[in-house]
C-alpha positions in Angstrom: -10.5 27.3 -0.4 -11.1 30.0 -2.1 -7.5 30.9 -3.5 -7.2 32.4 -6.9 -10.9 33.7 -7.0 -10.8 37.5 -6.4 -13.1 39.0 -3.7 -13.6 35.3 -2.2 -10.9 35.3 0.5 -13.7 37.1 3.1 -16.5 34.7 1.8 -14.9 31.8 3.2 -14.0 33.1 6.8 -17.6 34.9 7.1 -19.3 31.1 6.3 -17.1 30.1 8.9 -18.3 32.1 11.6 -21.9 31.6 10.8 -21.4 28.2 11.2 -19.6 28.6 14.8 -22.5 30.8 15.7 -25.2 28.3 14.4 -23.1 25.7 16.4 -23.4 27.7 19.9 -27.0 28.8 19.5 -27.8 25.3 19.0 -25.6 24.5 22.0 -27.5 27.2 24.3 -30.6 25.6 23.3 -30.0 21.6 23.8 -28.0 22.9 27.3 -31.0 24.2 28.5 -33.2 21.3 27.6 -30.8 18.5 28.8 -27.9 18.3 30.6 -24.5 17.7 28.6 -21.2 17.5 29.4 -18.5 18.1 26.4 -16.5 14.3 25.8 -12.6 15.5 25.7 -9.4 13.7 25.8 -7.7 12.9 29.1 -4.1 12.5 30.2 -3.0 9.9 32.6 0.5 9.1 33.8 1.6 5.4 33.7 4.4 3.6 35.9 5.7 1.8 32.6 5.6 4.7 30.0 5.4 8.7 30.1 1.8 8.5 30.2 -1.2 7.9 27.9 -3.9 9.9 26.4 -7.6 8.4 26.6 -10.3 10.0 24.5 -13.8 9.5 26.0 -15.5 10.0 22.8 -13.9 7.0 21.6 -15.2 5.1 24.7 -18.6 6.1 24.3 -18.6 4.9 21.0 -17.1 1.6 21.9 -19.5 1.2 24.8 -22.2 1.8 22.3 -21.3 -1.0 19.6 -19.9 -3.6 21.8 -21.2 -2.7 25.5 -17.9 -3.3 26.8 -16.7 0.2 29.0 -13.2 0.6 29.3 -10.9 3.8 28.7 -9.4 3.6 25.0 -6.5 5.2 24.1 -6.3 7.6 21.4 -4.2 6.2 18.1 -2.3 9.5 17.3 -0.7 9.4 20.7 3.1 8.3 20.8 3.6 5.2 23.1 7.1 5.6 24.3 
C-alpha cells in the first residue's frame, strides 16, 4: 500500500497493529458485558465425499434472512 513512499513502510504496520489492538480492546469490553462466541468454519466428513466445510457465520446470516436453520456449505471449498 505504501510502496515507493520513502519512510512509510513502517506506517502501514503501525496502523495495522493499532487497529488490531482496538479490536482486541473492544472484544474484551464486549465479552465482559455479554456472552459471545466466535463463529467459525467446521469440517465434517461425509460418506459420499472427502468432506465439506460448513460456515457458522453463513448459517447465522441465512437464518436471519430466511428463518430457515440448516448448515451452509462454504462456497470456496472444492467438492469431490
